[in-house]
C-alpha positions, -999 to +999 in steps of 0.1 A: -114-344-475-077-339-470-064-327-436-030-320-422-025-312-385+009-302-371+014-294-334+043-287-311+041-283-273+068-273-248+068-273-211+086-244-193+094-257-159+066-275-141+041-247-142+040-232-177+032-247-211+033-232-246+020-248-278+015-240-314-007-259-339-014-256-376-045-271-393-050-273-431-082-289-444-095-291-479-129-304-489-131-316-524-151-340-545-181-328-526-214-343-537-241-320-552-269-321-576-256-312-611-273-302-643-250-316-670-267-293-695-266-262-673-248-239-698-272-247-726-303-244-704-297-207-697-292-175-717-269-150-701-275-112-703-249-087-694-252-053-676-287-058-662-302-029-642-321-037-610-354-018-605-378-019-576-415-027-581-422+010-589-397+009-618-371+030-599-334+020-598-323+000-567-295+020-552-265+001-537-234+018-523-247+052-535-254+043-571-279+023-592-273-014-590-262-031-622-256-068-624-226-078-645-245-110-656-279-124-652-289-159-664-325-163-677-338-199-679-346-210-714-377-227-699-391-193-691-381-178-725-398-206-743-429-202-721-431-165-728-426-171-766-455-195-765-478-169-748-468-144-775-478-168-802-511-173-785-516-135-783-518-134-745-490-109-741-493-075-758-474-049-737-450-031-761-430-016-732-413-047-720-389-072-734-401-108-740-366-122-747-330-113-741-320-085-766-299-095-795-314-129-801-325-135-836-357-154-845-335-183-855-317-183-822-349-181-803-362-211-822-331-230-814-333-226-776-338-257-756-345-265-720-334-301-713-321-305-677-300-336-671-298-339-633-274-362-616-262-365-580-225-367-583-191-354-571-184-319-582-146-312-589-153-275-590-167-274-555-141-264-530-137-254-494-103-246-479-096-240-443-063-230-427-057-221-391-027-212-369-032-216-332-009-203-304-015-211-267+001-204-234-011-220-201+000-217-165-011-237-135-002-230-098-017-243-066-039-213-060-043-198-094-043-207-131-043-187-163-040-191-201-041-172-233-047-182-270-046-166-304-060-180-336-056-168-371-079-185-396-088-185-433-118-201-448-123-198-485-142-216-512-174-216-533-194-241-513-198-238-475-215-271-467-207-307-471-244-317-476-276-297-479-282-262-492-254-236-493-254-207-469-275-176-479-302-200-492-331-216-475-330-246-498-329-256-534-306-277-556-276-254-554-253-235-578-247-264-602-284-264-611-291-226-606-266-208-628-271-174-611-259-188-578-225-194-593-218-157-599-193-143-574-197-174-553-160-180-546-144-160-518-141-158-480-168-180-465-188-169-434-190-183-399-152-178-394-134-148-379-099-140-392-085-135-357-097-146-323-080-141-290-089-155-256-076-149-220-087-167-189-077-164-153-089-183-122-080-188-087-088-196-051-102-167-032-107-160+006-136-175+025-136-207+003-146-188-028-133-197-063-134-172-091-124-166-127-127-144-157-128-151-194-121-124-220-125-130-257-121-109-288-129-117-324-129-099-357-162-101-374-174-129-397-175-123-434-208-112-451-219-106-487-247-086-501-272-108-520-301-104-544-331-127-544-347-130-578-384-120-575-403-111-607-432-097-587-416-073-563-387-062-584-378-058-621-347-064-643-340-041-672-314-034-699-304-004-719-315-008-756-312+016-785-340+042-783-368+041-808-375+078-804-340+094-798-314+088-824-282+074-808-300+074-774-307+045-750-339+035-733-341+014-701-366-013-708-376-040-683-380-077-690-414-092-686-418-107-652-427-141-666-391-145-678-382-151-641-411-173-633-390-204-625-362-185-609-381-168-580-360-172-549-327-179-566-298-161-549-272-139-566-241-125-549-238-090-561-202-087-550-175-113-545-182-135-516-169-123-483-165-087-495-175-072-461-170-082-425-191-076-394-176-054-367-152-069-341-168-081-309-154-085-274-168-102-243-158-104-207-174-132-185-170-136-148-174-167-126-177-170-088-186-201-068-187-211-031-188-247-018-204-258+015-191-293+025-216-314+045-200-347+054-195-366+021-217-342+002-208-307-011-233-280-019-222-256-046-236-221-052-225-204-085-228-169-099-219-162-136-220-129-154-218-128-191-208-099-214-200-077-185-186-051-209-221-047-225-208-053-261-235-047-286-217-056-318-238-067-348-235-104-357-261-106-385-279-082-409-304-085-437-282-092-467-308-090-495-305-056-512-341-059-525-357-070-492-388-049-484-396-031-452-433-020-452-448-008-485-419+014-499-390+009-475-359-012-479-350-038-453-314-042-465-289-038-437-314-042-409-298-057-378-310-092-372-289-102-342-263-087-319-240-101-292-262-114-264-268-087-237-255-087-202-267-118-184-265-128-148-270-165-140-274-180-106-269-217-101-267-244-074-255-280-074-248-309-052-217-331-054-217-365-037 
């Protein structure tokens, strides 16, 4: 990891202070599991149509979803070809191999994974952040404000373990489909974040304060989870009954037997962003001295404005809700609701 931090701070009189900082961090040579024969272990098909389990097109952004590329494991192609030779597959309305492959090309296919745990020069994660801060401190009150502009881009969002949008697995250098559209704005980072705090001494030995924060939404990307049972993949092939026409023919589900659960970004990573969110928190406390001991009563109110911004949704376009419904876009979490917290403590 390479990191550069530059900061400058200036006092204005004895009560005010202003500062600016810049952080640049680049993760590289990250360690991941790599299949050194990845390209030759998959056969890539262009312009693949996504169908639901009823054979109907999956609609995304108002039109049928078509994947630019879909990689099919040669392991599954060879498995299906063996079942065909044994006479176990006989449905004439499905494809048993990627279209366009000749018998000689099918016979030449190999699946020979060569897995190593090693540094991956192609794996990258770049973070840049500009921070501005202003603070003031007086005897009876104090205040501050900050603004942060950030950029987090790359194709791998972790240093170790599975990448985001996945629950596990070896990663994109073993699963070819997980490389498609995987470079872009990474999640878990708002482009802009601003904060203001104010506190002071109040009458009757009270102390109080407020904290206001605002952030643009984190980045989010629609995904597709390969599932040969609950969804289908199809391509347009020359029609056998209509001269010059095209028929949409699905692949046999066994062609995705080993790829179930693999993730595909159906648009460039970080295409969308969650809505901005704002929060106002209040704090009030009162102390009761008792000799060398002090009893403290505290009241905190969080999210006083009642912000209900969405912070997470279902990103899988083929996720199911019930028997026929789609779960894509379902809200999974929001900003925490208004909360009132009471506390007490003893200082001695």
